[in-house]
C-alpha positions as CSV (number, residue, x, y, z in Angstrom):
1,M,-5.8,-30.3,3.3
2,P,-4.9,-28.0,6.3
3,P,-6.2,-28.8,9.7
4,V,-9.7,-27.5,10.5
5,H,-8.4,-25.0,13.1
6,L,-6.1,-23.4,10.5
7,L,-9.0,-23.1,8.0
8,L,-11.1,-21.5,10.8
9,L,-8.3,-19.0,11.6
10,K,-7.9,-18.1,7.9
11,S,-11.7,-17.6,7.6
12,L,-11.7,-15.3,10.6
13,A,-8.8,-13.3,9.2
14,V,-10.7,-12.9,5.9
15,L,-13.8,-11.7,7.8
16,W,-11.7,-9.4,10.0
17,T,-10.2,-7.7,7.0
18,L,-13.4,-7.6,4.9
19,P,-14.2,-3.9,5.1
20,N,-10.8,-3.0,3.7
21,T,-10.9,-5.8,1.2
22,L,-14.2,-4.6,-0.1
23,L,-12.8,-1.1,-0.6
24,G,-9.9,-2.6,-2.6
25,M,-12.3,-4.8,-4.6
26,L,-14.4,-1.7,-5.4
27,I,-11.4,0.2,-6.7
28,G,-10.2,-2.9,-8.5
29,S,-13.6,-3.4,-10.1
30,I,-13.6,0.1,-11.4
31,G,-10.1,-0.7,-12.7
32,L,-11.5,-3.8,-14.5
33,L,-14.3,-1.6,-16.1
34,T,-11.6,0.8,-17.4
35,G,-9.4,-1.9,-19.0
36,G,-7.6,-3.3,-16.0
37,R,-6.8,-6.9,-15.1
38,V,-7.1,-9.1,-12.0
39,R,-5.5,-12.4,-10.8
40,F,-5.8,-14.4,-7.6
41,R,-2.4,-15.1,-6.0
42,D,-1.4,-16.3,-2.5
43,G,-4.9,-15.7,-1.1
44,C,-5.2,-12.1,-2.5
45,L,-6.9,-10.5,-5.4
46,E,-4.3,-8.4,-7.4
47,F,-5.6,-5.7,-9.7
48,W,-3.6,-3.6,-12.1
49,G,-4.2,-1.4,-15.1
50,G,-7.2,0.8,-16.0
51,C,-8.0,3.5,-13.4
52,V,-5.8,1.6,-10.8
53,S,-2.7,2.6,-12.8
54,W,-4.1,6.1,-13.0
55,L,-4.8,6.4,-9.3
56,L,-1.6,5.1,-7.7
57,P,0.7,7.8,-9.0
58,R,-1.7,10.4,-7.7
59,M,-1.7,9.2,-4.1
60,P,0.1,11.3,-1.5
61,V,3.0,8.8,-1.6
62,R,3.7,7.7,-5.2
63,A,3.1,4.0,-4.7
64,V,3.7,1.2,-7.3
65,A,1.4,-1.0,-5.2
66,M,-1.0,-0.7,-2.3
67,T,-2.7,-3.2,-0.1
68,L,-6.3,-3.0,1.2
69,G,-7.1,-6.1,3.2
70,H,-6.7,-9.1,0.9
71,T,-6.7,-6.9,-2.2
72,I,-3.5,-5.5,-3.7
73,L,-3.6,-2.7,-6.3
74,G,-0.6,-2.2,-8.6
75,L,0.6,-0.1,-11.5
76,N,1.2,-3.2,-13.6
77,V,1.9,-6.9,-13.1
78,Q,5.7,-6.4,-13.0
79,F,5.4,-4.0,-10.1
80,L,3.0,-6.4,-8.3
81,D,5.6,-9.2,-8.7
82,R,8.4,-7.0,-7.4
83,A,6.4,-5.7,-4.4
84,A,4.8,-9.1,-3.6
85,A,6.8,-9.8,-0.4
86,H,6.4,-6.2,0.9
87,E,2.6,-6.2,0.2
88,R,2.1,-9.7,1.8
89,I,3.5,-8.2,5.0
90,H,0.8,-5.5,4.8
91,V,-1.8,-8.3,4.3
92,R,-0.6,-9.9,7.6
93,Q,-0.8,-6.5,9.3
94,Y,-4.4,-6.1,8.1
95,E,-5.1,-9.6,9.5
96,R,-3.7,-8.4,12.8
97,W,-5.5,-5.0,12.9
98,G,-8.6,-5.6,10.7
99,P,-10.8,-2.6,10.2
100,L,-8.6,-0.6,12.5
101,F,-5.6,-0.8,10.2
102,L,-6.2,2.3,8.1
103,L,-7.0,4.3,11.2
104,M,-3.8,3.1,12.8
105,Y,-1.7,3.6,9.6
106,F,-2.9,7.2,9.0
107,G,-2.8,8.0,12.7
108,W,0.9,7.0,12.9
109,S,1.6,8.9,9.6
110,G,0.0,12.0,11.0
111,W,1.8,11.8,14.3
112,I,5.2,11.2,12.6
113,W,4.6,14.1,10.2
114,W,3.6,16.4,13.1
115,R,6.9,15.4,14.9
116,G,8.9,16.2,11.8
117,G,9.5,12.7,10.5
118,N,8.8,11.1,7.1
119,P,5.1,10.0,7.4
120,Y,5.7,7.1,4.9
121,L,9.2,5.7,5.6
122,D,9.0,6.2,9.4
123,N,5.6,4.7,9.7
124,P,6.0,1.5,11.8
125,F,3.9,-0.5,9.4
126,E,6.2,0.4,6.5
127,V,9.3,-0.1,8.7
128,E,8.2,-3.6,9.4
129,A,7.3,-4.3,5.7
130,Y,10.7,-3.0,4.4
131,R,12.6,-4.7,7.2
132,D,10.9,-8.2,6.8
133,A,10.5,-8.4,3.0
134,P,13.2,-10.4,1.5
């Protein structure tokens, strides 16, 4: 069993990311009601199928997976497996920024777009995830 201080830190990280996790769980639950699936892996709920598979290709950036707190949405289980390392970096980013993450993410994307860059690939959160994912 991990030491108590590590359990406390993990509990605080889960609480800090809870608003975003709940949003992901809401989308994932609608996915379940429309034929999707869910699994628990590495401390995250992963949803795929149903309306989740319909939603992701219609996002501004055609994503095969997307992280919201400790929830990861994917087109299918194969894409979730392929994107696992990248998405786990986003989970750690959510644990760092908590409810501010989405504001920071979209704020950076807007700034980068305004400056003529690629709002997805040049976003520092994506740069870190692509750089650090094996």
